[in-house]
Backbone as a printed PyTorch tensor [residue, N CA C, xyz], in Angstrom:
tensor([[[  0.7380,  -1.2640,  -0.0050],
         [ -0.2020,   0.1480,  -0.2410],
         [  0.8300,   1.3590,   0.0470]],

        [[  0.4520,   1.8710,  -0.5920],
         [  1.2480,   3.1140,  -0.8970],
         [  0.4490,   4.4650,  -0.2260]],

        [[  1.3880,   5.5760,   0.2450],
         [  0.8480,   6.7610,   1.1830],
         [  1.4690,   7.8930,   0.9520]],

        [[  0.3800,   8.8020,   0.3700],
         [  0.8290,  10.3480,   0.1150],
         [  0.9700,  10.6480,   1.6180]],

        [[  1.7370,  11.8860,   1.6070],
         [  2.0380,  12.8340,   2.6600],
         [  1.7060,  14.3120,   2.4680]],

        [[  1.3500,  15.1000,   3.4740],
         [  0.9680,  16.4620,   3.4920],
         [  1.5970,  16.7620,   4.7150]],

        [[  2.4410,  18.0100,   4.6940],
         [  3.0150,  18.5300,   5.6650],
         [  1.9730,  19.5920,   6.1850]],

        [[  1.7560,  19.8470,   7.2060],
         [  1.1060,  20.9830,   7.6980],
         [  1.4900,  21.8370,   8.9490]],

        [[  1.3350,  23.0110,   8.7920],
         [  1.6830,  23.5720,  10.1930],
         [  0.7660,  23.8950,  11.0320]],

        [[  0.3300,  22.9970,  12.2380],
         [ -0.5560,  22.9680,  12.8950],
         [ -0.1890,  23.4880,  14.3880]],

        [[ -1.1360,  24.0340,  15.3560],
         [ -0.8570,  24.3990,  16.5260],
         [ -0.3080,  23.4600,  17.3540]],

        [[  0.1740,  23.9670,  18.1390],
         [  1.3340,  22.8170,  19.3190],
         [ -0.0980,  22.5100,  20.2260]],

        [[ -0.9150,  23.4710,  20.6430],
         [ -1.9000,  23.0890,  21.3970],
         [ -2.9360,  21.9440,  21.1870]],

        [[ -2.8160,  21.6370,  19.6670],
         [ -3.5420,  20.8080,  19.1600],
         [ -3.0930,  19.3040,  19.1890]],

        [[ -2.0810,  19.3380,  19.3410],
         [ -1.1640,  18.1560,  19.2610],
         [ -2.1170,  16.5740,  20.2280]],

        [[ -2.1130,  17.2230,  21.7220],
         [ -2.7640,  16.0860,  22.0510],
         [ -4.3110,  15.5850,  21.5100]],

        [[ -4.7240,  16.6580,  21.0180],
         [ -6.0530,  16.2000,  20.6430],
         [ -5.6350,  15.3600,  19.1580]],

        [[ -4.9490,  15.8210,  18.4120],
         [ -4.5620,  14.8390,  17.5130],
         [ -3.9930,  13.6660,  17.2880]],

        [[ -2.9470,  13.4550,  18.2690],
         [ -1.9260,  12.6380,  18.3650],
         [ -2.6430,  11.1810,  19.4550]],

        [[ -2.9980,  11.3990,  20.5450],
         [ -3.7140,  10.9700,  21.4980],
         [ -5.2940,  10.6900,  21.4710]],

        [[ -6.0950,  11.4990,  20.7290],
         [ -7.3730,  11.8510,  20.7370],
         [ -7.5570,  12.2640,  22.3580]],

        [[ -7.0650,  13.4590,  22.8180],
         [ -7.5190,  13.6100,  23.9990],
         [ -7.2500,  15.0980,  23.8750]],

        [[ -8.7780,  15.9640,  23.8100],
         [ -8.9990,  17.1790,  23.6710],
         [ -9.3020,  17.9620,  24.9370]],

        [[ -9.0760,  17.3780,  25.6830],
         [ -9.3210,  17.9050,  27.4730],
         [ -8.5020,  19.4030,  27.7090]],

        [[ -7.5030,  19.6610,  26.5870],
         [ -7.0480,  20.8810,  27.1390],
         [ -7.3400,  21.7650,  26.1170]],

        [[ -8.1650,  21.8050,  25.4780],
         [ -9.0260,  22.8710,  24.4710],
         [-10.2200,  23.3520,  25.1180]],

        [[-10.3760,  24.5710,  25.0040],
         [-11.7240,  24.7930,  25.3790],
         [-12.8180,  24.9100,  24.3900]],

        [[-13.9470,  25.3870,  24.4960],
         [-15.0010,  25.2040,  23.9610],
         [-14.7580,  25.5920,  22.5060]],

        [[-14.6430,  26.9110,  22.0990],
         [-14.2530,  27.9740,  21.1210],
         [-12.5770,  26.9660,  20.3900]],

        [[-12.0600,  26.4290,  20.8570],
         [-10.8550,  25.6040,  20.2460],
         [-11.2950,  24.4380,  19.8610]],

        [[-11.5850,  23.4370,  20.3810],
         [-12.1480,  22.2540,  20.5110],
         [-13.4630,  22.3830,  18.9140]],

        [[-14.4820,  23.4240,  19.3470],
         [-14.7810,  23.7190,  17.9290],
         [-14.3140,  23.6960,  16.6810]],

        [[-13.1170,  24.6150,  16.4990],
         [-12.3370,  25.0100,  15.3020],
         [-11.6540,  23.3750,  15.3650]],

        [[-11.3140,  23.0170,  16.4170],
         [-10.0590,  21.7400,  15.7630],
         [-11.4060,  20.4790,  15.0790]],

        [[-12.5180,  20.4580,  15.7910],
         [-13.2630,  19.3780,  15.2820],
         [-13.9450,  19.7700,  13.7120]],

        [[-14.0980,  21.1100,  13.3050],
         [-14.2630,  21.4930,  11.9150],
         [-12.9980,  21.1210,  11.2770]],

        [[-11.3340,  21.4290,  11.5190],
         [-10.2620,  21.2380,  10.9420],
         [-10.3430,  19.9280,  10.7570]],

        [[-10.5310,  18.5990,  11.8320],
         [-10.8550,  17.1930,  11.2910],
         [-11.8700,  16.8350,  10.3230]],

        [[-12.6790,  17.5970,  10.0990],
         [-14.2400,  17.2090,   9.4020],
         [-13.3650,  17.3290,   7.9490]],

        [[-12.9170,  18.8300,   7.7950],
         [-12.5320,  19.0460,   6.3150],
         [-11.4950,  18.1390,   5.9900]],

        [[-10.5360,  18.0810,   7.2110],
         [ -9.4940,  17.7850,   6.4620],
         [ -9.7250,  15.7130,   5.9900]],

        [[-10.7350,  15.1290,   6.9300],
         [-11.0770,  13.9520,   6.1860],
         [-11.8190,  13.9790,   5.1630]],

        [[-12.4660,  14.9870,   5.0380],
         [-13.2840,  15.3120,   3.5290],
         [-12.2920,  15.1510,   2.5200]],

        [[-11.4420,  15.9160,   2.7990],
         [-10.4460,  16.0880,   1.6060],
         [ -9.3740,  15.0730,   1.3430]],

        [[ -8.8010,  14.3960,   2.3710],
         [ -8.1000,  13.0200,   2.3070],
         [ -8.3630,  12.1120,   2.7510]],

        [[ -9.6300,  11.5770,   3.0440],
         [ -9.8670,  10.6080,   3.7620],
         [ -9.2490,  10.1020,   5.1440]],

        [[ -9.3730,   9.0370,   5.1910],
         [ -8.4920,   8.2540,   6.4130],
         [ -7.3730,   8.6930,   6.6430]],

        [[ -6.8220,   9.2270,   7.5150],
         [ -5.2120,   9.4430,   7.4420],
         [ -4.5520,   9.3510,   8.9780]],

        [[ -3.6000,   9.2110,   9.0450],
         [ -3.0220,   9.0630,  10.4190],
         [ -1.6080,  10.2910,  10.4540]],

        [[ -1.0210,  10.2290,  11.6220],
         [ -0.1610,  11.2980,  12.1010],
         [  1.3440,  10.4720,  11.5460]],

        [[  2.1270,  11.1270,  10.7480],
         [  3.1620,  10.6290,  10.3450],
         [  4.4960,  11.3410,  11.7150]],

        [[  5.1250,  12.0410,  10.6250],
         [  6.3340,  12.5870,  11.4860],
         [  5.8390,  13.8130,  12.0700]],

        [[  6.2960,  14.2940,  13.2030],
         [  6.1970,  15.9450,  13.4300],
         [  7.5010,  16.3810,  13.5900]],

        [[  7.5550,  17.4520,  13.6570],
         [  9.0640,  18.1450,  13.6430],
         [  9.3640,  18.4520,  15.4240]],

        [[ 10.8470,  18.2920,  15.5450],
         [ 11.2910,  18.3860,  16.7490],
         [ 11.1900,  19.6170,  17.5380]],

        [[ 11.1830,  20.8420,  16.7970],
         [ 10.9890,  21.7580,  17.2660],
         [  9.6110,  22.6620,  16.6420]],

        [[  9.0940,  23.6380,  17.5980],
         [  7.7880,  24.6390,  17.1000],
         [  8.5070,  25.6090,  16.8290]],

        [[  7.8140,  26.4170,  16.0170],
         [  7.6250,  27.6340,  15.5700],
         [  6.8140,  28.5920,  15.5580]],

        [[  7.0100,  30.1650,  15.9020],
         [  5.6930,  30.7300,  15.9700],
         [  4.9160,  31.2220,  14.5510]],

        [[  3.6690,  31.1370,  14.2190],
         [  3.2280,  31.1750,  13.1160],
         [  2.3170,  31.8660,  13.3310]],

        [[  1.8910,  33.3370,  12.5780],
         [  0.2400,  33.4690,  12.3050],
         [  0.0100,  33.0990,  10.9910]],

        [[  0.7860,  32.7340,   9.8970],
         [ -0.1070,  31.9650,   9.1290],
         [  0.2010,  30.7290,   8.9380]],

        [[ -0.4120,  29.9600,   9.4410],
         [ -0.4230,  28.0600,   9.6810],
         [ -1.7320,  27.8210,   9.1100]],

        [[ -1.4720,  26.1910,   9.0780],
         [ -2.8360,  25.6610,   8.5410],
         [ -4.1040,  25.5680,   9.3000]],

        [[ -4.2210,  26.1300,  10.4690],
         [ -5.4540,  26.3870,  11.1830],
         [ -6.1200,  27.7410,  11.3220]],

        [[ -5.1490,  28.7190,  10.5930],
         [ -5.9630,  30.0010,  10.5230],
         [ -7.1480,  30.3710,  10.0180]],

        [[ -7.2880,  29.5530,   9.1870],
         [ -8.9870,  29.5030,   8.5740],
         [-10.0170,  29.2680,   9.5920]],

        [[ -9.3920,  28.5160,  10.6140],
         [-10.6360,  28.1390,  11.3910],
         [-10.8430,  29.1900,  12.5110]],

        [[ -9.5950,  30.1340,  12.7710],
         [ -9.8460,  31.2440,  13.8180],
         [ -8.9110,  31.3140,  14.7090]],

        [[ -7.8110,  30.3850,  14.2910],
         [ -6.4070,  29.9630,  15.8060],
         [ -5.7950,  31.5960,  15.0800]],

        [[ -5.5320,  31.7150,  16.4990],
         [ -4.3980,  32.7860,  16.1540],
         [ -3.3790,  32.8630,  16.1060]],

        [[ -2.1910,  33.5750,  15.9000],
         [ -0.6600,  33.1350,  15.9280],
         [ -0.5740,  32.2730,  17.2950]],

        [[  0.1690,  31.6370,  17.0560],
         [  0.6750,  30.4210,  18.1190],
         [  1.6390,  29.5940,  17.4350]],

        [[  2.6610,  28.7810,  18.8480],
         [  3.5520,  28.2290,  18.4370],
         [  2.9020,  26.9970,  17.5920]],

        [[  3.6960,  26.4950,  16.3230],
         [  3.0490,  25.5400,  15.6560],
         [  4.5040,  24.2440,  15.4960]],

        [[  3.8100,  23.1870,  15.1070],
         [  4.4970,  22.2960,  14.5920],
         [  4.4010,  21.6880,  13.0990]],

        [[  5.4940,  21.5360,  12.5670],
         [  5.3250,  20.6510,  11.1330],
         [  4.9680,  19.8280,  11.4990]],

        [[  3.2490,  18.9150,  10.8200],
         [  3.1300,  17.6670,  11.1980],
         [  2.7930,  17.0750,   9.8360]],

        [[  3.2120,  15.7900,   9.5660],
         [  3.4670,  14.7080,   8.0730],
         [  1.8480,  14.1840,   8.3480]],

        [[  1.0230,  14.5320,   7.4330],
         [ -0.1680,  13.5630,   7.4510],
         [ -0.0910,  12.4360,   6.4210]],

        [[ -0.2480,  11.0210,   6.6170],
         [ -0.0940,   9.9130,   5.9530],
         [ -1.5250,   9.5070,   5.5570]],

        [[ -2.0520,   9.5240,   3.9730],
         [ -3.0690,   9.0310,   3.6380],
         [ -3.0030,   8.2210,   1.9990]],

        [[ -3.9000,   7.4690,   1.9690],
         [ -4.0650,   6.9810,   0.5660],
         [ -4.2910,   7.6260,  -0.2930]],

        [[ -3.5020,   7.4840,  -1.6450],
         [ -4.0020,   8.7140,  -2.7050],
         [ -5.1370,   8.3760,  -2.9740]],

        [[ -6.1170,   9.3430,  -4.0130],
         [ -7.3740,   9.1990,  -4.1390],
         [ -7.0940,   8.4480,  -5.1830]],

        [[ -6.4700,   8.3410,  -6.4070],
         [ -6.5340,   7.4230,  -6.9360],
         [ -5.2120,   6.8190,  -7.3600]],

        [[ -5.7590,   5.3290,  -6.8830],
         [ -4.7450,   4.4030,  -6.4690],
         [ -3.2820,   4.4020,  -7.6830]],

        [[ -2.3200,   4.5920,  -7.3820],
         [ -0.8720,   4.3200,  -8.1330],
         [ -1.0180,   5.8880,  -8.8110]],

        [[ -1.5600,   6.8540,  -8.2770],
         [ -1.1000,   8.3480,  -8.3810],
         [ -0.6610,   9.1260,  -7.2530]],

        [[ -0.2690,  10.0620,  -7.3560],
         [  0.3130,  11.1440,  -6.4660],
         [ -0.8450,  12.1750,  -6.0590]],

        [[ -1.0250,  12.0830,  -4.8410],
         [ -2.1400,  13.3590,  -4.7480],
         [ -1.9870,  14.7260,  -5.0610]],

        [[ -0.8290,  15.1090,  -5.1780],
         [  0.1850,  15.9930,  -5.9650],
         [ -0.4500,  16.3270,  -7.4080]],

        [[ -0.8060,  15.2110,  -8.0630],
         [ -0.8690,  15.7700,  -9.4610],
         [ -2.1980,  15.5270,  -9.4700]],

        [[ -3.1810,  15.9780,  -9.2040],
         [ -4.5290,  16.1540,  -9.1450],
         [ -5.4740,  17.4910,  -8.3360]]])
């Protein structure tokens, strides 16, 4: 089975929810934003899992959660792994 990867810059405070399915550190607004991101990411990629997470954070105003109302924050670069939409193709070509 072949997987494609997509590297996203995601808020550091989202990582427990992403990696451990533990959103207890998120308040109501943050949780709603996170749930919207999960829904949209699943819609766009299908089933995905977390691959590599960068060792260091970086402060970013423009990151991949900004459109969900997340303000500037410390972020990690996170690789999401998923099956390509068309077997044998790379998602980057579509």
